[in-house]
C-alpha positions in Angstrom: -26.2 58.5 -63.6 -26.6 62.2 -62.6 -24.9 62.0 -59.2 -21.4 60.5 -59.1 -20.2 58.1 -56.5 -17.2 58.2 -54.1 -15.9 54.8 -53.1 -12.9 54.1 -50.9 -10.8 51.0 -50.4 -9.2 50.4 -47.0 -7.1 47.9 -45.1 -3.6 47.1 -43.9 -0.8 46.9 -46.4 -0.8 43.6 -48.2 -4.6 43.1 -47.8 -5.2 43.2 -51.6 -7.3 46.4 -51.7 -5.4 47.9 -54.6 -6.0 44.7 -56.7 -9.7 44.9 -55.9 -9.9 48.6 -56.7 -8.4 48.0 -60.2 -10.7 45.0 -60.8 -13.7 47.1 -60.0 -12.5 49.9 -62.1 -12.1 47.5 -65.1 -15.6 46.0 -64.4 -17.3 49.4 -64.2 -15.5 50.7 -67.3 -16.7 47.7 -69.3 -20.3 48.5 -68.0 -20.0 52.0 -69.5 -19.4 54.1 -66.4 -16.8 56.9 -66.3 -14.3 55.9 -63.7 -11.5 57.8 -62.0 -8.9 55.9 -60.0 -6.9 57.8 -57.4 -5.1 57.3 -54.0 -4.1 58.8 -50.7 -1.6 60.0 -50.1 -0.2 60.8 -53.5 -3.0 61.9 -55.8 -1.8 63.5 -59.1 0.0 66.8 -58.6 1.0 68.2 -55.2 -0.1 64.9 -53.5 2.8 63.0 -55.2 5.3 65.2 -53.4 3.6 64.7 -50.1 3.5 61.0 -50.6 7.3 60.9 -51.2 7.9 62.6 -47.9 5.5 60.4 -46.0 6.8 57.1 -47.3 10.5 57.7 -48.0 11.8 60.6 -45.9 14.9 59.4 -44.1 14.9 61.7 -41.1 12.6 61.9 -38.1 8.9 62.6 -38.8 6.9 63.2 -35.6 3.5 61.5 -35.3 1.7 64.8 -35.3 3.6 66.0 -38.4 2.8 62.7 -40.1 -0.9 63.3 -39.4 -0.9 66.8 -40.7 0.8 65.8 -43.9 -1.9 63.2 -44.6 -4.5 65.8 -43.9 -2.9 68.4 -46.2 -2.8 65.8 -48.9 -6.5 65.0 -48.3 -7.7 68.6 -48.5 -5.9 69.1 -51.8 -7.3 65.9 -53.1 -10.9 66.7 -52.1 -10.8 70.2 -53.7 -8.9 69.4 -56.9 -9.9 65.8 -57.8 -12.7 64.2 -55.7 -15.3 66.9 -55.7 -15.0 67.8 -59.4 -15.3 64.1 -60.3 -18.3 63.3 -58.2 -20.1 66.6 -59.0 -19.9 65.7 -62.8 -21.3 62.2 -62.4 -18.2 60.1 -62.4 -17.4 57.2 -60.1 -14.3 57.9 -58.1 -12.4 54.9 -56.6 -9.9 56.0 -54.0 -7.1 53.8 -52.5 -7.2 55.0 -48.8 -9.0 58.0 -47.3 -10.1 59.3 -43.9 -10.5 55.9 -42.3 -6.8 55.2 -42.9 -5.9 58.3 -40.8 -8.1 57.1 -38.0 -6.8 53.5 -38.1 -3.1 54.3 -38.6 -2.5 57.6 -36.8 -5.3 57.2 -34.2 -5.2 53.5 -33.3 -1.7 52.7 -34.6 0.2 55.8 -33.5 -2.2 56.2 -30.5 -3.0 59.9 -31.2 -6.3 61.3 -29.9 -8.9 59.8 -32.2 -11.5 62.5 -31.5 -9.0 65.2 -32.6 -8.2 63.2 -35.8 -11.9 62.9 -36.6 -12.3 66.6 -36.2 -9.3 67.4 -38.4 -10.6 64.9 -41.0 -13.9 66.8 -41.0 -12.0 70.0 -41.8 -10.0 68.4 -44.5 -13.0 66.8 -46.4 -15.2 69.8 -46.0 -18.4 67.8 -46.1 -17.5 65.2 -48.7 -17.7 61.6 -47.4 -17.5 58.3 -49.2 -20.7 56.7 -50.3 -19.2 53.3 -49.7 -16.1 52.0 -48.1 -14.6 48.5 -48.4 -12.3 47.3 -45.6 -10.3 44.2 -46.6 -9.6 42.4 -43.3 -6.7 40.0 -42.9 -4.6 38.8 -40.0 -1.5 40.8 -39.4 1.0 37.9 -40.0 -0.4 37.3 -43.4 -0.4 41.0 -44.4 3.2 41.5 -43.2 4.3 38.4 -45.1 2.6 39.7 -48.3 4.4 43.0 -48.0 7.8 41.3 -47.9 11.2 42.6 -46.9 11.2 45.8 -48.9 9.1 48.0 -46.7 8.5 51.7 -46.8 8.5 53.9 -43.7 4.9 53.2 -42.8 5.1 49.4 -43.5 8.1 49.1 -41.1 6.1 50.1 -38.0 5.9 46.6 -36.5 3.4 43.9 -35.5 1.9 45.7 -32.4 1.3 48.8 -34.5 -0.5 46.8 -37.2 -2.6 44.8 -34.7 -3.9 48.2 -33.4 -4.5 49.3 -37.0 -6.6 46.2 -37.7 -8.6 46.8 -34.6 -9.1 50.4 -35.6 -10.7 49.3 -38.9 -13.0 46.8 -37.2 -14.1 49.5 -34.8 -14.7 52.0 -37.7 -16.9 49.4 -39.4 -19.0 48.8 -36.3 -19.5 52.6 -35.9 -20.5 53.1 -39.5 -22.3 49.9 -40.7 -24.2 51.6 -43.5 -21.1 52.9 -45.2 -18.3 50.6 -44.2 -18.3 46.9 -45.3 -15.8 44.4 -44.0 -14.6 41.9 -46.5 -12.6 38.7 -45.7 -9.4 39.3 -47.5 -8.2 35.7 -47.0 -10.5 34.5 -49.7 -9.5 34.2 -53.4 -9.2 37.2 -55.6 -12.2 36.1 -57.6 -14.4 35.5 -54.5 -13.5 38.9 -53.1 -14.2 40.6 -56.5 -17.7 39.0 -56.6 -18.5 40.4 -53.1 -17.2 43.9 -54.1 -19.5 43.9 -57.2 -22.5 42.7 -55.1 -22.0 45.5 -52.6 -21.5 48.1 -55.3 -24.7 47.1 -57.0 -26.6 47.3 -53.7 -25.4 50.9 -53.5 -26.6 51.6 -57.0 -30.1 50.3 -56.1 -30.2 52.5 -53.0 -29.2 55.5 -55.1 -32.1 55.0 -57.5 -34.8 54.3 -54.9 
């Protein structure tokens, strides 16, 4: 494969996206692909420091500051990890990316979505995912899965996460070629099978 692939995994906390990312990484590695697994916020290096602030800072963090921290992490991630991987033919699997900022800060925090999209465009500098999985699950189930030990973002409340879920559904409607909604209430095995099928469809398109 001459051209690498950039695939993102999205959804509310507790949806199972990280489990599915790791399962796909294992599957692809067994198939002989060179795979890099990463995340936002908190990619290796500077991103790890930004993640610590975003998830565990005890003081007040304004909604706009929160958004800019995510975007700073993203710009660093694109330039130092994502672009070098994709440009050298690797498959990069990323736990959260631009759609999280739209869903969480745009819909969830109710900041201007058009502005967030514009800032995302600056941060990614032309690099967009080839495929995005959104693992959709009802809010009560996702909050139950997270449990009582919540970080700062996970503690935002049910109304917030209802807006986030709607944000992801809207993003999928607006980007049907890239974003695929997956029912996260199904078994891990069923979801993994769907993920593989969608990935293989992407490979076929790439080689047409």
